[in-house]
C-alpha positions as CSV (number, residue, x, y, z in Angstrom):
1,M,-76.1,-83.7,54.9
2,A,-72.9,-85.1,53.2
3,S,-69.7,-84.4,55.0
4,D,-66.2,-85.6,55.3
5,R,-65.3,-86.4,58.9
6,G,-61.6,-86.5,58.1
7,V,-61.5,-82.8,57.7
8,P,-62.0,-80.6,60.7
9,G,-65.2,-78.5,60.5
10,A,-66.7,-80.5,57.7
11,G,-69.7,-81.6,59.8
12,V,-70.1,-78.3,61.4
13,F,-70.3,-76.0,58.5
14,G,-72.3,-78.2,56.1
15,D,-71.5,-79.9,52.7
16,L,-68.1,-79.3,51.1
17,P,-67.7,-78.3,47.5
18,P,-68.2,-81.2,45.1
19,S,-64.7,-80.9,43.8
20,Y,-63.3,-81.2,47.2
21,T,-65.2,-84.4,48.1
22,T,-64.2,-85.8,44.7
23,R,-60.5,-85.1,45.2
24,S,-60.6,-86.7,48.7
25,Q,-60.9,-90.1,47.2
26,P,-59.3,-90.4,43.7
27,P,-61.7,-92.2,41.4
28,A,-60.7,-95.2,39.2
29,N,-59.5,-94.5,35.7
30,P,-62.6,-94.6,33.5
31,D,-60.5,-95.9,30.5
32,L,-59.5,-98.8,32.7
33,L,-63.2,-99.7,33.1
34,R,-64.2,-99.1,29.4
35,R,-61.1,-100.3,27.5
36,P,-58.5,-102.0,29.8
37,S,-56.5,-103.5,27.0
38,Y,-56.0,-100.1,25.4
39,C,-54.6,-98.3,28.5
40,H,-53.2,-101.3,30.5
41,A,-52.9,-104.6,28.7
42,A,-51.1,-106.2,31.6
43,F,-54.1,-105.5,33.9
44,A,-56.5,-107.0,31.3
45,L,-54.3,-110.0,30.9
46,K,-54.3,-110.5,34.7
47,Q,-58.1,-110.3,34.9
48,I,-58.3,-113.0,32.1
49,S,-55.9,-115.2,34.1
50,K,-58.1,-114.9,37.2
51,G,-61.2,-115.8,35.2
52,K,-62.8,-112.5,35.7
53,A,-62.7,-111.6,32.0
54,V,-62.5,-113.2,28.6
55,G,-60.2,-112.4,25.7
56,Q,-57.2,-113.5,23.6
57,K,-54.1,-113.8,25.7
58,A,-51.5,-113.8,22.9
59,P,-52.2,-110.4,21.5
60,L,-52.6,-109.0,25.0
61,W,-49.3,-110.5,26.1
62,I,-47.5,-108.8,23.1
63,R,-49.3,-105.5,23.8
64,A,-48.5,-105.7,27.5
65,R,-44.8,-106.2,26.8
66,F,-44.8,-103.3,24.3
67,Q,-46.7,-101.1,26.7
68,A,-44.2,-101.9,29.4
69,L,-41.4,-100.9,27.1
70,L,-43.1,-97.6,26.2
71,F,-43.9,-97.0,29.9
72,S,-40.2,-97.4,30.9
73,L,-39.2,-95.2,27.9
74,G,-41.6,-92.5,28.9
75,C,-40.5,-92.5,32.6
76,H,-36.8,-92.4,31.6
77,I,-37.5,-89.4,29.2
78,Q,-39.4,-87.6,31.9
79,R,-36.5,-88.0,34.3
80,H,-34.0,-86.7,31.7
81,C,-36.2,-84.6,29.6
82,G,-33.6,-81.8,29.2
83,K,-30.8,-84.1,28.1
84,V,-33.1,-86.0,25.7
85,L,-34.3,-82.8,24.1
86,F,-30.8,-81.4,23.7
87,I,-29.3,-84.5,22.2
88,G,-32.3,-85.0,19.9
89,L,-32.1,-81.4,18.6
90,L,-28.4,-81.7,18.2
91,V,-28.6,-85.0,16.1
92,F,-31.5,-83.8,14.0
93,G,-29.9,-80.4,13.4
94,A,-26.6,-82.0,12.3
95,L,-28.4,-84.3,9.8
96,S,-30.3,-81.3,8.4
97,V,-27.0,-79.8,7.3
98,G,-27.0,-82.6,4.7
99,L,-29.5,-80.5,2.6
100,R,-26.5,-78.4,1.5
101,V,-25.4,-81.3,-0.8
102,A,-28.9,-82.0,-2.1
103,A,-29.0,-82.7,-5.9
104,I,-32.2,-82.1,-7.9
105,E,-32.6,-84.4,-11.0
106,T,-34.4,-82.8,-13.9
107,D,-33.4,-85.1,-16.8
108,I,-36.4,-86.8,-18.2
109,E,-34.5,-90.0,-19.1
110,Q,-33.0,-90.3,-15.6
111,L,-36.4,-89.7,-14.0
112,W,-38.8,-91.8,-16.0
113,V,-36.8,-94.4,-18.0
114,E,-36.5,-97.7,-16.1
115,A,-33.0,-99.0,-15.7
116,G,-32.6,-102.1,-17.9
117,S,-35.9,-101.5,-19.7
118,R,-36.3,-101.8,-23.4
119,V,-36.2,-98.0,-23.8
120,S,-33.0,-97.8,-21.8
121,T,-31.4,-100.6,-23.8
122,E,-32.3,-99.0,-27.1
123,L,-30.9,-95.6,-26.1
124,R,-27.7,-97.2,-24.9
125,Y,-27.5,-99.2,-28.2
126,T,-27.9,-96.0,-30.2
127,R,-25.1,-94.2,-28.3
128,E,-22.8,-97.2,-28.7
129,K,-23.4,-97.8,-32.4
130,Q,-23.8,-94.3,-33.7
131,G,-21.5,-92.6,-31.3
132,E,-21.7,-89.4,-29.2
133,E,-21.9,-87.2,-32.4
134,S,-25.3,-88.5,-33.2
135,V,-26.7,-86.9,-30.1
136,F,-28.1,-83.4,-30.6
137,T,-30.6,-81.1,-29.1
138,S,-33.8,-80.1,-30.9
139,Q,-35.3,-76.6,-30.9
140,M,-38.8,-76.6,-32.3
141,L,-40.9,-73.9,-33.8
142,I,-44.6,-74.8,-34.3
143,Q,-47.1,-72.6,-36.1
144,T,-50.9,-73.0,-36.0
145,P,-53.8,-70.8,-37.2
146,K,-55.7,-69.0,-34.4
147,E,-59.0,-70.0,-36.0
148,E,-59.3,-73.8,-35.5
149,G,-59.7,-75.9,-38.7
150,T,-58.2,-73.2,-41.0
151,N,-55.9,-74.5,-43.8
152,I,-52.3,-73.4,-43.1
153,L,-51.0,-74.4,-46.5
154,T,-51.1,-70.9,-47.9
155,Q,-48.5,-68.4,-49.1
156,E,-49.4,-65.9,-46.3
157,A,-49.0,-68.6,-43.6
158,L,-45.7,-69.8,-44.9
159,L,-44.3,-66.3,-45.2
160,V,-45.2,-65.8,-41.5
161,H,-43.5,-69.0,-40.7
162,M,-40.4,-67.9,-42.6
163,E,-40.2,-64.6,-40.7
164,A,-40.4,-66.5,-37.4
165,A,-37.8,-69.0,-38.4
166,L,-35.5,-66.3,-39.9
167,S,-35.7,-64.4,-36.5
168,A,-34.7,-67.6,-34.7
169,S,-31.8,-68.3,-37.1
170,K,-30.3,-64.8,-36.4
171,V,-30.2,-65.2,-32.7
172,Q,-26.8,-64.3,-31.2
173,V,-25.6,-64.4,-27.6
174,S,-22.4,-62.9,-26.1
175,L,-20.7,-65.0,-23.4
176,F,-17.2,-65.2,-22.2
177,G,-16.2,-62.2,-24.4
178,K,-17.3,-64.0,-27.6
179,S,-20.3,-63.9,-29.9
180,W,-22.1,-67.1,-30.6
181,D,-24.6,-67.5,-33.5
182,L,-26.5,-70.4,-35.0
183,N,-23.8,-71.3,-37.5
184,K,-21.2,-71.8,-34.7
185,I,-23.3,-74.0,-32.4
186,C,-25.7,-75.9,-34.9
187,Y,-25.4,-79.6,-35.6
188,K,-23.8,-80.4,-39.0
189,S,-23.8,-83.8,-40.6
190,G,-20.0,-83.8,-41.2
191,V,-17.6,-81.3,-42.8
192,P,-15.4,-82.9,-45.4
193,I,-11.6,-82.7,-45.0
194,I,-9.7,-81.0,-47.8
195,E,-6.0,-80.6,-48.2
196,N,-6.2,-76.9,-49.2
197,V,-6.5,-75.0,-45.9
198,M,-8.2,-71.9,-47.5
199,I,-10.8,-74.0,-49.3
200,E,-11.4,-76.1,-46.2
201,R,-12.0,-73.0,-44.1
202,M,-14.4,-71.6,-46.6
203,I,-16.4,-74.8,-46.8
204,D,-16.4,-75.0,-43.0
205,K,-18.1,-71.6,-42.9
206,L,-20.5,-72.4,-45.7
207,F,-21.4,-75.9,-44.6
208,P,-25.2,-75.8,-43.8
209,C,-26.8,-76.4,-40.4
210,M,-29.3,-79.2,-40.0
211,I,-32.6,-77.4,-40.1
212,I,-35.7,-79.5,-40.7
213,T,-38.3,-77.2,-42.1
214,P,-41.1,-77.0,-44.7
215,L,-39.3,-73.9,-46.1
216,D,-36.8,-76.3,-47.7
217,C,-39.4,-77.1,-50.4
218,F,-38.8,-73.5,-51.6
219,W,-35.8,-71.2,-52.2
220,E,-36.6,-69.4,-48.9
221,G,-35.1,-72.3,-47.1
222,A,-31.7,-70.9,-48.0
223,K,-32.4,-67.8,-45.9
224,L,-32.2,-69.8,-42.7
225,Q,-28.6,-70.9,-43.5
226,G,-26.5,-68.1,-42.1
227,G,-23.0,-69.2,-43.3
228,S,-21.0,-66.9,-45.6
229,A,-17.6,-66.9,-47.2
230,Y,-15.4,-64.6,-49.2
231,L,-13.3,-65.2,-52.3
232,P,-11.2,-62.6,-54.1
233,G,-13.1,-61.0,-57.0
234,M,-16.4,-62.5,-56.1
235,P,-19.4,-61.2,-54.0
236,D,-20.0,-62.7,-50.6
237,I,-21.0,-66.3,-51.0
238,Q,-24.2,-67.2,-49.2
239,W,-26.7,-70.0,-49.6
240,M,-29.2,-67.6,-51.1
241,N,-26.8,-67.1,-54.1
242,L,-24.7,-70.3,-53.9
243,D,-24.8,-72.7,-56.8
244,P,-22.5,-75.5,-55.8
245,V,-22.0,-76.7,-59.4
246,K,-20.7,-73.3,-60.6
247,L,-18.6,-72.8,-57.4
248,M,-16.8,-76.1,-57.9
249,E,-16.0,-75.1,-61.5
250,E,-14.5,-71.8,-60.4
251,L,-12.5,-73.3,-57.5
252,S,-11.1,-76.1,-59.7
253,Q,-8.9,-73.5,-61.3
254,F,-7.0,-73.1,-58.1
255,T,-6.9,-76.7,-56.7
256,S,-8.0,-80.2,-57.4
257,L,-11.5,-80.9,-56.0
258,E,-12.3,-84.1,-57.8
259,G,-13.0,-86.0,-54.5
260,F,-15.2,-83.2,-53.2
261,K,-17.1,-83.0,-56.5
262,E,-17.7,-86.8,-56.3
263,M,-19.0,-86.5,-52.8
264,L,-21.4,-83.7,-53.9
265,D,-22.7,-85.8,-56.7
266,K,-23.3,-88.8,-54.5
267,A,-25.2,-86.6,-52.0
268,Q,-27.2,-85.2,-55.0
269,V,-26.6,-81.7,-53.9
270,G,-26.9,-80.3,-57.5
271,H,-27.7,-76.6,-57.6
272,A,-28.9,-76.7,-54.0
273,Y,-31.7,-74.0,-53.5
274,M,-31.1,-72.1,-56.7
275,N,-33.5,-74.1,-58.8
276,R,-36.4,-74.2,-56.3
277,S,-39.5,-72.1,-56.5
278,C,-39.8,-68.9,-54.5
279,L,-42.7,-68.4,-52.0
280,D,-42.7,-64.7,-53.0
281,P,-41.5,-64.3,-56.6
282,S,-41.5,-60.5,-56.1
283,D,-38.6,-60.8,-53.6
284,P,-35.6,-59.0,-55.1
285,D,-33.3,-61.7,-53.8
286,C,-35.2,-64.5,-55.5
287,P,-32.8,-65.9,-58.1
288,L,-33.5,-65.8,-61.8
289,S,-33.0,-69.6,-61.9
290,A,-36.2,-70.1,-59.8
291,P,-38.9,-71.8,-61.9
292,N,-41.6,-69.1,-61.1
293,K,-39.4,-66.0,-61.1
294,E,-40.1,-64.9,-64.6
295,K,-43.8,-65.5,-64.5
296,G,-44.2,-64.2,-61.0
297,E,-46.7,-66.9,-60.1
298,S,-47.3,-68.1,-56.6
299,P,-46.2,-71.8,-56.2
300,D,-48.6,-74.7,-55.5
301,I,-48.0,-74.9,-51.7
302,A,-49.7,-78.3,-51.1
303,G,-48.2,-79.8,-54.3
304,R,-44.7,-78.7,-53.2
305,L,-45.1,-80.1,-49.7
306,Q,-46.6,-83.4,-51.0
307,G,-44.3,-86.2,-49.9
308,G,-42.1,-83.9,-47.8
309,C,-39.1,-81.7,-48.5
310,H,-35.4,-82.0,-49.1
311,G,-32.5,-80.2,-47.6
312,F,-29.5,-79.2,-49.7
313,S,-28.8,-82.9,-50.1
314,R,-31.7,-84.7,-51.8
315,K,-30.3,-88.1,-51.0
316,F,-29.6,-87.8,-47.3
317,M,-31.8,-85.0,-46.2
318,H,-35.4,-85.9,-46.8
319,W,-37.9,-84.4,-44.4
320,Q,-41.0,-86.5,-44.3
321,E,-44.4,-84.9,-44.1
322,E,-44.9,-86.1,-40.5
323,L,-41.8,-84.0,-39.5
324,I,-42.9,-80.7,-41.0
325,L,-46.8,-80.8,-41.1
326,G,-49.5,-81.5,-38.6
327,G,-53.2,-82.2,-38.9
328,R,-52.9,-83.3,-42.6
329,V,-55.9,-84.0,-44.7
330,K,-55.7,-86.1,-47.9
331,N,-58.1,-87.4,-50.5
332,S,-58.6,-90.9,-51.6
333,Q,-55.7,-90.6,-54.0
334,D,-53.4,-89.7,-51.1
335,T,-53.1,-86.2,-52.4
336,L,-52.3,-83.6,-49.7
337,L,-55.2,-81.1,-49.4
338,S,-54.6,-79.2,-46.2
339,A,-52.8,-79.1,-42.9
340,E,-53.3,-77.4,-39.6
341,A,-49.7,-76.9,-38.4
342,L,-46.2,-76.2,-39.6
343,Q,-43.1,-77.3,-37.8
344,T,-39.4,-76.3,-38.1
345,M,-36.6,-77.9,-36.0
346,F,-33.2,-76.4,-35.5
347,L,-30.6,-79.1,-34.4
348,L,-27.8,-77.9,-32.1
349,M,-24.7,-79.7,-31.1
350,S,-24.5,-81.4,-27.7
351,P,-22.3,-79.7,-25.0
352,K,-19.6,-82.3,-25.5
353,Q,-19.7,-81.8,-29.3
354,L,-19.4,-78.1,-28.9
355,Y,-16.5,-78.4,-26.5
356,E,-14.7,-80.9,-28.8
357,H,-15.3,-78.7,-31.9
358,F,-13.8,-75.5,-30.4
359,K,-11.2,-76.9,-28.0
360,D,-8.3,-76.4,-30.5
361,D,-9.7,-73.2,-32.0
362,Y,-7.4,-70.2,-31.6
363,E,-10.3,-67.8,-31.0
364,I,-11.2,-69.3,-27.6
365,H,-7.8,-70.1,-26.2
366,D,-8.0,-67.2,-23.7
367,I,-11.3,-68.2,-22.0
368,N,-10.3,-71.4,-20.3
369,W,-12.6,-73.4,-22.6
370,N,-14.4,-76.4,-21.0
371,E,-17.7,-78.4,-21.3
372,E,-19.5,-76.4,-18.6
373,K,-19.0,-73.2,-20.6
374,A,-20.2,-75.0,-23.7
375,T,-23.4,-76.0,-21.8
376,A,-23.9,-72.4,-20.7
377,I,-23.6,-71.1,-24.2
378,L,-26.2,-73.6,-25.6
379,E,-28.6,-72.9,-22.8
380,S,-28.3,-69.1,-23.2
381,W,-28.9,-69.4,-27.0
382,Q,-31.9,-71.6,-26.5
383,R,-33.6,-69.2,-24.0
384,K,-33.0,-66.3,-26.4
385,F,-34.3,-68.5,-29.2
386,V,-37.7,-68.8,-27.5
387,E,-37.8,-65.1,-26.6
388,M,-37.1,-64.0,-30.2
389,V,-39.6,-66.3,-31.7
390,H,-42.4,-65.0,-29.5
391,Q,-41.4,-61.4,-30.4
392,S,-41.3,-62.0,-34.2
393,I,-45.1,-62.3,-34.7
394,P,-47.3,-59.2,-34.4
395,A,-50.3,-59.3,-32.1
396,N,-52.8,-58.9,-34.9
397,S,-51.5,-61.9,-36.9
398,S,-53.9,-64.7,-37.8
399,Q,-51.2,-67.3,-36.8
400,S,-49.9,-68.5,-33.5
401,I,-46.2,-69.4,-33.0
402,H,-45.0,-71.7,-30.3
403,A,-41.3,-72.2,-29.5
404,F,-39.9,-75.1,-27.6
405,S,-36.4,-76.0,-26.7
406,T,-34.6,-78.6,-24.7
407,T,-33.6,-76.0,-22.2
408,T,-37.3,-74.9,-22.0
409,L,-38.2,-78.4,-20.8
410,N,-35.3,-78.5,-18.4
411,D,-36.3,-75.0,-17.0
412,I,-39.9,-76.2,-16.5
413,M,-38.7,-79.3,-14.7
414,K,-36.3,-77.3,-12.6
415,S,-39.0,-74.7,-11.7
416,F,-41.3,-77.6,-10.6
417,S,-38.5,-79.2,-8.7
418,D,-37.2,-76.2,-6.9
419,V,-38.4,-75.8,-3.4
420,S,-40.8,-72.9,-3.0
421,V,-39.7,-71.4,0.2
422,I,-42.8,-69.1,0.4
423,R,-45.2,-72.0,-0.2
424,V,-43.6,-74.4,2.3
425,A,-43.1,-71.7,4.9
426,G,-46.7,-70.5,4.5
427,G,-48.0,-74.1,5.0
428,Y,-46.0,-74.6,8.1
429,L,-46.9,-71.2,9.5
430,L,-50.6,-72.0,9.0
431,M,-50.1,-75.3,10.8
432,L,-48.3,-73.5,13.6
433,A,-51.2,-71.1,14.0
434,Y,-53.7,-73.9,13.9
435,A,-51.8,-76.0,16.5
436,C,-51.4,-73.1,18.9
437,V,-55.0,-71.9,18.6
438,T,-56.6,-75.3,19.0
439,M,-54.5,-76.3,22.0
440,L,-54.9,-73.0,23.9
441,R,-57.2,-73.1,26.9
442,W,-58.4,-70.4,29.3
443,D,-57.4,-72.7,32.1
444,C,-53.6,-72.4,32.2
445,A,-53.3,-75.8,33.7
446,K,-54.9,-77.4,30.7
447,S,-53.5,-75.1,28.0
448,Q,-50.9,-76.5,25.6
449,G,-50.3,-73.8,23.1
450,A,-46.6,-73.9,23.5
451,V,-46.6,-77.7,23.1
452,G,-48.4,-77.3,19.8
453,L,-45.9,-74.8,18.5
454,A,-43.0,-76.9,19.6
455,G,-44.6,-80.0,18.1
456,V,-44.9,-78.4,14.6
457,L,-41.4,-77.1,14.7
458,L,-40.1,-80.5,15.7
459,V,-42.0,-82.0,12.7
460,A,-40.3,-79.5,10.4
461,L,-36.9,-80.3,11.9
462,S,-37.5,-84.1,11.5
463,V,-38.5,-83.5,7.8
464,A,-35.3,-81.5,7.2
465,A,-33.2,-84.2,9.0
466,G,-34.7,-87.0,7.0
467,L,-34.2,-85.2,3.7
468,G,-30.7,-84.3,4.8
469,L,-29.9,-88.0,5.4
470,C,-31.3,-88.8,1.9
471,S,-29.0,-86.2,0.4
472,L,-26.0,-87.7,2.2
473,L,-27.0,-91.2,0.9
474,G,-27.0,-89.9,-2.6
475,L,-30.8,-90.0,-3.3
476,S,-31.5,-87.2,-5.8
477,F,-34.5,-85.0,-5.3
478,N,-37.3,-84.5,-7.9
479,A,-40.5,-82.6,-8.3
480,A,-42.4,-85.0,-6.1
481,T,-39.8,-84.8,-3.3
482,T,-39.8,-81.0,-3.2
483,Q,-43.4,-80.2,-3.8
484,V,-45.3,-83.1,-2.1
485,L,-43.1,-84.7,0.6
486,P,-42.8,-81.7,3.0
487,F,-46.6,-81.4,3.3
488,L,-47.2,-85.2,3.4
489,A,-44.7,-85.5,6.3
490,L,-46.2,-82.5,8.0
491,G,-49.6,-84.2,8.0
492,I,-48.3,-87.5,9.3
493,G,-46.1,-86.0,12.0
494,V,-48.6,-83.4,13.3
495,D,-51.4,-86.1,13.5
496,D,-49.3,-88.2,15.9
497,M,-48.3,-85.0,17.8
498,F,-51.9,-84.1,18.4
499,L,-52.7,-87.6,19.5
500,L,-50.0,-87.7,22.2
501,A,-50.8,-84.2,23.4
502,H,-54.5,-84.9,23.8
503,S,-53.7,-88.2,25.6
504,F,-51.3,-86.3,27.9
505,T,-54.1,-83.9,29.0
506,E,-56.3,-86.8,29.9
507,T,-53.7,-88.4,32.2
508,G,-55.4,-88.6,35.6
509,S,-54.1,-86.9,38.7
510,N,-54.2,-90.2,40.4
511,I,-51.1,-91.2,38.4
512,P,-47.9,-90.4,40.2
513,F,-46.1,-87.4,38.9
514,K,-43.0,-89.3,37.8
515,E,-45.0,-91.8,35.8
516,R,-47.3,-89.4,33.8
517,T,-45.2,-89.3,30.6
518,G,-44.7,-93.1,30.8
519,D,-48.5,-93.6,31.3
520,C,-49.2,-91.4,28.3
521,L,-46.9,-93.4,26.1
522,R,-48.3,-96.6,27.4
523,R,-51.8,-95.7,26.4
524,T,-51.1,-93.9,23.1
525,G,-47.6,-94.9,22.0
526,T,-48.8,-98.3,20.7
527,S,-51.2,-96.7,18.3
528,V,-48.6,-94.2,17.1
529,A,-46.0,-96.9,16.7
530,L,-48.3,-99.2,14.7
531,T,-49.4,-96.4,12.3
532,S,-45.8,-95.2,11.8
533,I,-44.5,-98.7,11.1
534,N,-47.3,-99.4,8.6
535,N,-46.5,-96.1,6.8
536,M,-42.8,-97.1,6.7
537,I,-43.5,-100.5,5.3
538,A,-45.9,-99.1,2.7
539,F,-43.3,-96.6,1.4
540,F,-40.4,-99.1,1.5
541,M,-42.6,-101.5,-0.5
542,A,-43.4,-98.7,-3.0
543,A,-39.6,-98.4,-3.5
544,L,-39.8,-101.6,-5.6
545,V,-41.4,-99.6,-8.4
546,P,-38.9,-99.6,-11.3
547,I,-39.5,-95.9,-12.3
548,P,-36.5,-94.0,-10.8
549,A,-38.5,-90.8,-9.8
550,L,-41.2,-92.8,-7.9
551,R,-38.6,-95.1,-6.3
552,A,-36.6,-92.1,-5.1
553,F,-39.7,-90.5,-3.7
554,S,-40.8,-93.6,-1.9
555,L,-37.4,-94.1,-0.3
556,Q,-37.3,-90.5,0.8
557,A,-40.8,-90.7,2.2
558,A,-40.0,-93.8,4.2
559,I,-36.9,-92.3,5.7
560,V,-38.8,-89.1,6.6
561,V,-41.5,-91.2,8.3
562,V,-38.8,-93.0,10.3
563,F,-37.5,-89.6,11.5
564,N,-41.1,-88.5,12.3
565,F,-41.6,-91.6,14.4
566,A,-38.3,-91.0,16.3
567,M,-39.4,-87.4,16.9
568,V,-42.8,-88.4,18.3
569,L,-41.6,-91.2,20.6
570,L,-38.3,-89.6,21.8
571,I,-38.2,-85.8,21.5
572,F,-41.8,-84.8,21.8
573,P,-42.4,-86.6,25.1
574,A,-39.5,-84.5,26.5
575,I,-41.4,-81.4,25.5
576,L,-44.5,-82.8,27.2
577,S,-42.4,-83.5,30.4
578,L,-41.1,-79.9,30.4
579,D,-44.7,-78.6,30.0
580,L,-45.7,-80.8,32.9
581,H,-43.1,-79.1,35.1
582,R,-44.4,-75.7,33.8
583,R,-47.9,-76.6,35.0
584,E,-46.5,-77.8,38.3
585,D,-44.8,-74.4,38.8
586,K,-48.1,-72.7,37.8
587,R,-46.5,-70.7,35.0
588,L,-48.3,-69.3,32.0
589,D,-48.6,-71.2,28.7
590,V,-46.4,-69.9,25.8
591,L,-45.2,-67.1,28.1
592,C,-43.7,-69.6,30.5
593,C,-41.5,-67.0,32.3
594,L,-44.6,-65.5,33.9
595,Y,-46.6,-67.0,36.7
596,S,-50.2,-68.0,36.2
597,P,-52.9,-65.7,37.7
598,C,-54.6,-68.8,39.1
599,S,-51.9,-69.3,41.7
600,D,-52.8,-69.4,45.4
601,R,-55.0,-66.6,46.7
602,V,-56.9,-66.0,49.9
603,I,-60.5,-65.0,49.9
604,H,-61.7,-63.1,53.0
605,L,-65.4,-63.6,53.8
606,S,-67.2,-60.9,55.8
607,P,-68.3,-62.2,59.3
608,H,-72.0,-62.8,59.9
609,E,-73.4,-61.6,63.2
610,L,-76.1,-63.9,64.4
611,S,-78.6,-62.9,67.0
612,D,-81.8,-64.2,68.6
613,T,-84.2,-61.9,66.6
614,G,-86.0,-64.6,64.7
615,E,-83.0,-65.7,62.6
616,Q,-82.6,-69.1,64.3
617,Q,-84.3,-71.0,61.5
618,Q,-82.2,-69.4,58.7
619,Q,-78.7,-69.7,60.1
620,H,-76.5,-72.8,60.4
621,A,-75.1,-71.5,63.8
622,P,-77.9,-69.7,65.6
623,A,-77.4,-67.5,68.7
624,T,-78.4,-69.1,72.0
625,A,-80.7,-67.6,74.6
626,H,-81.1,-68.8,78.2
627,T,-84.2,-67.9,80.2
628,H,-84.4,-68.3,84.0
629,Q,-87.6,-68.0,86.0
630,Y,-87.4,-66.8,89.6
631,A,-89.8,-67.3,92.4
632,A,-90.4,-63.5,92.8
633,G,-92.0,-63.5,89.5
634,S,-89.2,-61.7,87.6
635,T,-87.6,-63.1,84.5
636,I,-83.8,-62.7,83.7
637,T,-82.9,-63.3,80.0
638,T,-79.2,-63.7,78.9
639,S,-78.4,-63.3,75.1
640,T,-75.3,-64.8,73.5
641,Q,-73.9,-63.3,70.2
642,I,-71.7,-65.5,68.1
643,T,-69.3,-63.9,65.5
644,T,-67.6,-66.4,63.1
645,T,-64.8,-65.7,60.6
646,V,-64.0,-68.3,57.9
647,Q,-61.0,-68.3,55.5
648,A,-61.1,-70.3,52.3
649,F,-58.0,-70.9,50.2
650,T,-58.5,-71.5,46.4
651,Q,-55.6,-73.4,44.7
652,C,-55.0,-74.5,41.1
653,D,-53.3,-77.9,41.0
654,A,-51.6,-79.5,38.0
655,A,-54.7,-81.1,36.7
656,G,-56.6,-77.8,36.7
657,Q,-59.0,-78.8,39.5
658,H,-59.8,-76.2,42.2
659,I,-59.3,-77.5,45.8
660,V,-61.1,-75.6,48.6
661,T,-59.5,-76.1,52.0
662,I,-61.7,-74.9,55.0
663,L,-59.8,-73.9,58.1
664,L,-61.0,-74.1,61.7
665,P,-63.3,-71.3,62.5
666,T,-62.4,-68.6,65.0
667,S,-65.4,-67.6,67.2
668,Q,-65.9,-64.9,69.7
669,I,-68.9,-65.4,72.1
670,P,-69.6,-62.2,74.1
671,T,-72.5,-62.4,76.6
672,S,-74.7,-59.4,77.1
673,P,-75.6,-58.3,80.7
674,P,-78.6,-59.9,82.2
675,I,-81.9,-58.1,81.8
676,T,-84.5,-58.4,84.6
677,L,-88.1,-58.3,83.5
678,C,-90.6,-57.5,86.2
679,P,-94.2,-58.7,86.1
680,T,-96.7,-56.0,85.2
681,S,-99.0,-55.0,88.1
682,P,-102.7,-54.7,87.4
683,G,-102.9,-51.4,89.1
684,L,-100.3,-49.8,86.9
685,A,-102.2,-50.8,83.8
C-alpha cells in the first residue's frame, strides 16, 4: 500500500490519487534530461565542465549567454506585461499610419529597367538627342481571323479593319467642359509655320495625325484623318477629297506659298491619297482619280501591301511590313502570299506635349490648364478607344479585333498592384479562425484560443507597421508588395507565434511563477531568433538584385520580417504573460471576464455505516466486536458502529492538474447496550 506519511490520514484511508502523489514531489524537467542544451545551455555547459558530459563548449557558451539574455528579457516582460503591450501597440500603430503616404509604382520602365543598364542608357540618350517631342503613346488595333491559319489579306478582312479603325478615329471625350477628339490629341510630325495666319490655321486643322496602318496603301487610309477646313467658295476640305497640288495652286492666288510648296515636294506628298486604289470601288466617296474607280475592279491586296505602305509623305512615312502585318508567308522570290494579322497604330501626344500645345490656346484659358488635366484627357480617350473598338465588330464576324493602349497596360498594372482588401481580409480571417480553433482546449487551464487570436492580430499589425515604415522611407510599392508580401509575412509571423505558444503550455509547474515567460523564451526564443535573423539576411541580400521591382520587394520583406521578429520577442510574450494571469485567476479563455467552471468545488460523500454482519473483510475500517465470557456460562456481546464522513476538495491549478486534498475524518462511535446470551438448557429443548 503506497501512502504519503506527510499528509494526515494518508496511511489510514489507503492510496492517494496518482496526481496527488505526483504533485507532492515535482519531477525533473524531461527536456532537461533529453536535450539539456536546448532548454538550458548553461546547465549542459556546467556538466561538461564537471566531466559528466561531453560536447563543444564554445557553441554552448554562446547559446548560454543568449539564453540568459532571453530569460532576463522574458522575466522583465512578465513583470511589466501591461506596459510593454501598451507601448508596443502604440509604436506599431503609429508606424502603420505611414501607409497613408504609400505610393504604388506601375511604370514598366521604372519597375523592370535596371538603373545604369544598357536599356536605361539608350532610353536616356533618345530623350536627350531627340527631345521630349519624340515621346508619344501608342494605341494599337490588332485584327486576326477567328479560324486559325486563314489568310487575312482579303478585301472583306480589310474592310472590317477599316470599320474598326474608323470607329476608333471618331472617338470623342468631354472633359473640363470641352470636347476632345483624335485630331486634337494625336501626335503630328511638325506643323509648318506660315506668315499668313488664316492659311496657318487651316493647315493646322488639316495636318494629318501619325497613324501607322495597312489602310494607307489604299485611298481608305484618308478616312482615318479627321481634320477639315473651310475656304470661301469651296466645299469642306478633308483628306478624302484633298489634293495638295491643286490646293496649293488655288491658295497661291492669295499669298506666296513657295516655301511651303518646296517642303511638300521634298516630302514627296504629291497628290496624297487621291491617286491610290480604293478597297471598295463602289464607294460613292471613292475619287475618280483612283486607278480602279472606272473599271470597278478590286485591288490586288497582297501586291499593294508588298514592301509596306506610305503615309501622306512617301519619303518620311514608310510603314514597313513588320509594323502592319503579322504571320506573313512569302515564296522563294520574296513575294508576299498571305498574312495572319493586321495592325494599326494611333500615335498620341504625351501629356507634356499636349499641355504645351494648348497652354496658349484661347479655347482653354478658363479651365486652369495644367499637365495633370492633359494626362486625364489622354487616359479618358484611350479607355474609350478600347471600348469603341470592341463594340465596332459584330458578334457573327469572322474576324477578331483586339485593342491595346498605354493606359490599358497601366490599368492592368494598377489593378494587379492595388491591395485587394477582400482577399487580404479573407486570408487573415481564415488564419484567425484556424489559430483560435487549434489552440482551444476543453481544459480552460490549457486553452489558448485568445492567445491565438491576439497573435494573428499582432502579426497583421506588425505587417502594417513594417509597410508603413517602408512608405515613410520612400520605398514604392508594386504588385509583388501588395499581392504577395502580406501573406508571406503572415506565414512567417504566425509560425513563430505558434512555436512560442506551444512552448509556453509545456512550461512545467515546477518553474516559479515569475520566471515562466523567461523560461519559455530561454527554451524557444533562440530558435525563433535564428530563423528570423536568417530570413532578414536572405531578404537584405536579395536587395542586391539590380531590377528595381525585385529590389524594392526584398527590402520591404526584410523590414517586415524585422517587425515580425520584434513582435514575437517583445509584444507576444506580454500577451502570454497576461494569459498566465488569466489562468491563475481561473477565468475562461476568450471570455476572460467570466470565471472558469473548474474553480474550487466541494464534493460531499455519503457516509458508510459499517457493522459486524460479515462486512469485515470488505471494508477498510471494520466495526469492532468485543466478547466477554463469564463464569456463570452467559455471554455478553458489545457491538461498536463506526460512522465516517470524508470531504474531498477538487481544485484546478494553473497547469491544469487536479489536486485532491483529503481532510481528517470525523468519526462517531456509538456503542450498543450489552446483550446477555444465556446458555440453552437441555430440558427446554
